[in-house]
N, C-alpha and C positions, 0 to 999 in steps of 0.2 A: 526461515527465509523471509516471510512477511506475515504479520498478524492481521486479524480482521480489523482491529482498531486502527492499524496503520492504513489499511485500504480505505476505511471511511474518512479518516483524517486527510489522507492524500487527495481523495475525491473532493473534500470540502475545500482544501487549499487550491486545487485546480478549478474549482467552481463548476464542476460537472456532475451529472447525475449518473445512475447506474447504466442507463441506456447509452449514454455517450461514451462511458468507459468500455462497455461491451463493444461498441462499434470501433472505437480506437484500437482495442486490443484484438479485434477479430474473434470475439467470443460471443456466446449467447447471454442474454440478460439473466436467465436462470442460473447460469454458471456463476455469474458475478454475485447474484443473491446468495448462492449456496456458499461462496467463498467468504462473503461478508457476515454470514450467519454462523460461521465456524467459531468455536471457543478457542481463544488463544491463537496459536500458529495455524495459518490456513492450510488445510489439507487438500491436495488435488494433484492433477497431472503436472508434472514439472514444466512441460511445455506451456501450459496455460498460465502458471505462476510467472514464468518468464515473460510471456506476452504482456501480462498486467504490469509488471515492473518496467518493462520497456515503454509501455504506453505512458506510464507516469513520467518516465524520463523525458520522453518526447514532449510532454506537457510542461516540463521544467520542474518536476517534483522529484526529489531524491529520496529514496527509501533507505534509511540508515539502520543497520542491523545492531543487535544488542552488543554494547561495548565497542562499537565501531566508530571511528572518526568520520566526519564528512570529507569526502574526497575533494570537494571544490570549495568548501567554506561557504560563506554567505549566511543569511539569516535562516533560522530554523526552529523547530519545536521538537522536544524530546520528552518522553515520559520518564519520570524517575522511578526507581524500583520501589515497591510498596514498602513503607516503613523507613525509608532512607531520609536523612536529614539534608537540609541545605536549601 
């Protein structure tokens, strides 16, 4: 659904800290900290993950899933798979 690296990158793009994200998503700061400390895909309650993704959308940051195209286009950043060329 969303990786910890995506969360940190999305926060950086939005120019907000963990506290601001927690407030925007209606979650606690420790919840955001746990999510961002995850290895790979963030584990957590689906409702919390949904709130984080919606908070980023409200801030104008689109979370793009693995192999998924951007729904609205525009500028963006995507990680390449390790070892891929290009």
